[in-house]
C-alpha distance (Angstrom), angle and dihedral (degrees) to the residues before:
residue distance angle dihedral
M1 . . .
F2 3.77 . .
G3 3.84 118.2 .
D4 3.82 125.3 -140.6
D5 3.76 85.9 -93.2
G6 3.85 91.9 59.9
V7 3.83 93.6 -111.1
A8 3.73 118.4 136.5
R9 3.86 112.2 -127.8
C10 3.67 144.3 161.5
R11 3.86 110.6 -85.0
W12 3.86 97.4 -117.6
P13 3.74 100.1 80.0
G14 3.91 91.4 60.5
T15 3.79 111.1 -178.7
A16 3.84 102.4 -46.2
P17 3.85 107.4 121.8
D18 3.82 96.0 -144.0
Y19 3.83 88.9 49.5
I20 3.86 91.8 48.1
D21 3.84 91.5 50.5
Y22 3.72 91.7 47.6
H23 3.82 90.8 49.9
D24 3.77 94.8 45.7
H25 3.85 99.2 41.4
E26 3.73 109.8 25.2
W27 3.80 119.2 16.4
G28 3.81 110.5 90.3
H29 3.80 94.7 4.7
P30 3.91 109.7 126.0
V31 3.87 114.5 -102.2
V32 3.77 120.9 -162.6
D33 3.76 101.0 164.8
D34 3.86 110.1 108.6
V35 3.78 94.5 -144.4
R36 3.75 93.5 51.2
L37 3.84 91.0 45.4
F38 3.80 89.5 53.8
E39 3.79 91.7 48.3
K40 3.77 91.5 50.8
I41 3.81 95.0 49.5
C42 3.84 91.4 46.2
L43 3.76 92.9 49.1
E44 3.77 92.2 48.2
G45 3.83 86.1 56.0
F46 3.84 91.3 49.4
Q47 3.77 88.9 50.1
S48 3.82 95.0 59.3
G49 3.87 105.4 120.3
L50 3.83 92.2 9.8
A51 3.81 137.7 85.6
W52 3.82 112.5 -95.6
I53 3.71 91.2 -130.4
T54 3.86 88.7 64.2
I55 3.85 88.5 56.4
L56 3.83 92.3 43.4
R57 3.78 91.9 53.1
K58 3.83 91.6 50.2
R59 3.79 95.2 43.7
E60 3.80 96.8 106.1
N61 3.84 89.1 50.3
F62 3.83 89.9 51.9
R63 3.80 90.9 48.4
A64 3.83 89.4 52.3
A65 3.68 93.0 45.7
F66 3.78 97.9 46.8
D67 3.87 99.5 41.7
G68 3.77 93.0 -102.5
F69 3.85 89.0 -54.1
D70 3.81 90.6 -73.6
F71 3.74 94.8 164.7
Q72 3.75 92.5 -160.3
L73 3.88 87.2 65.3
V74 3.80 96.8 35.0
A75 3.82 90.7 54.1
A76 3.80 87.1 64.5
Y77 3.80 96.8 56.3
D78 3.84 116.3 126.2
E79 3.85 135.0 -169.4
E80 3.78 90.5 -72.9
D81 3.81 89.4 60.3
V82 3.80 90.8 46.8
N83 3.74 91.2 54.8
R84 3.80 90.5 45.5
L85 3.86 90.1 54.4
L86 3.79 92.2 44.9
G87 3.84 87.5 56.2
D88 3.83 92.6 48.5
A89 3.80 108.7 106.9
G90 3.72 91.1 -172.3
I91 3.82 94.9 70.1
V92 3.75 138.7 47.1
R93 3.80 101.6 -79.4
H94 3.76 97.7 -150.2
Q95 3.73 110.1 142.9
G96 3.86 95.2 -155.9
K97 3.82 90.7 51.0
I98 3.90 93.0 44.9
R99 3.88 91.6 50.6
S100 3.86 89.8 43.5
T101 3.79 90.4 55.0
I102 3.85 90.5 52.6
N103 3.79 91.2 44.9
N104 3.80 90.7 49.3
A105 3.71 92.8 49.3
A106 3.78 89.3 60.0
R107 3.79 89.7 47.9
A108 3.86 88.8 50.8
V109 3.80 89.3 55.0
E110 3.83 88.0 52.8
M111 3.81 90.5 47.1
V112 3.79 94.4 54.4
E113 3.85 87.0 48.9
S114 3.76 92.0 53.0
E115 3.90 104.2 29.4
G116 3.80 102.2 30.2
S117 3.85 92.2 -117.1
L118 3.76 144.7 -5.4
A119 3.76 88.5 -105.7
S120 3.81 95.1 56.6
Y121 3.79 89.1 49.2
F122 3.84 99.0 48.5
W123 3.80 95.8 37.0
G124 3.68 88.3 49.5
W125 3.73 87.3 74.3
E126 3.86 94.3 57.1
A127 3.82 94.1 95.0
T128 3.81 90.8 59.6
E129 3.84 93.5 49.2
D130 3.74 102.7 80.7
E131 3.72 93.9 128.4
V132 3.78 97.3 108.0
G133 3.85 92.5 75.6
Q134 3.75 90.9 51.0
R135 3.78 97.0 57.7
E136 3.69 125.0 113.1
G137 3.87 112.4 -116.0
F138 3.78 111.8 -66.9
R139 3.78 98.8 -10.7
V140 3.85 110.7 124.3
P141 3.84 114.1 -172.9
A142 3.75 124.6 -130.7
M143 3.83 90.3 -135.0
T144 3.79 139.1 -4.1
P145 3.80 138.7 -153.2
T146 3.87 88.4 -94.8
S147 3.79 94.5 51.0
A148 3.84 88.6 50.8
A149 3.84 90.9 48.5
I150 3.85 90.4 49.8
A151 3.78 92.8 47.0
K152 3.86 89.7 49.1
D153 3.80 92.8 48.3
L154 3.93 91.2 45.3
K155 3.82 91.5 49.7
K156 3.83 88.5 51.3
R157 3.78 88.8 53.4
G158 3.89 89.4 52.8
W159 3.90 100.5 -100.9
S160 3.84 116.9 143.7
F161 3.87 134.3 -155.4
V162 3.79 89.0 31.7
G163 3.82 103.0 121.0
P164 3.83 118.5 158.6
T165 3.86 95.1 -96.0
T166 3.82 91.2 49.1
I167 3.77 90.9 48.5
Y168 3.77 91.9 47.5
A169 3.78 90.7 53.7
F170 3.86 87.1 50.0
M171 3.70 90.4 49.6
Q172 3.89 88.5 53.3
A173 3.66 94.3 46.1
M174 3.84 98.1 47.9
G175 3.83 93.7 45.2
L176 3.80 99.4 -110.6
V177 3.83 83.6 129.2
N178 3.78 127.1 23.7
D179 3.76 109.9 -135.7
H180 3.72 99.4 165.5
L181 3.79 102.1 130.0
P182 3.76 122.9 -111.8
G183 3.79 108.4 -82.6
C184 3.73 94.3 27.9
E185 3.79 109.4 123.4
A186 3.78 95.2 -138.8
R187 3.86 90.5 59.5
S188 3.83 94.5 75.7
I189 3.86 92.2 40.6
C190 3.80 89.9 55.0
D191 3.76 91.8 45.8
E192 3.75 89.6 53.8
H193 3.75 92.4 49.8
R194 3.79 91.5 49.2
A195 3.81 91.2 49.3
S196 3.86 90.0 48.7
L197 3.85 89.3 51.1
R198 3.73 92.1 51.4
S199 3.80 93.9 48.2
S200 3.75 89.9 52.3
H201 3.83 93.7 58.3
């Protein structure tokens, strides 16, 4: 699908400028920064049951409310913080998802202690995620065996709101898989970034 600017893209961004910017410059681009990874997995959890554009348009509010998603800080949140967040009209005021974010921050701290970083843990699954090349044409799955395996492992580690579909959306967003469709200009750019990341390690 060609946009008004003549750029070939996946269909899902449509014509919304903020969606197009997210598609072109973020979605599928590899992320190795732990704070950004934590942000992405939390926001995918908040997105459950909602349109992603709703979350995207509230993202700056989420960042302000959750200390930029610095999980070292969020892990220390208490009931006063929960009440503060429940009263924040700028975010999604879902008590279960708010408490999950605080819980997952504590689990993220534990993961850094056990695995070295969130990046080393999540990118450690890359070798098992070769399912992109096995797909038929333009069909993109809602989940994969790898997303199910990661979800299962995270739940064992005490994480919440991390089902296989949420985790697959996270994998797409952070670049662990490249689900830009054939013909989309961002596909080759993301492939180059992923190759560069591999060669640097």
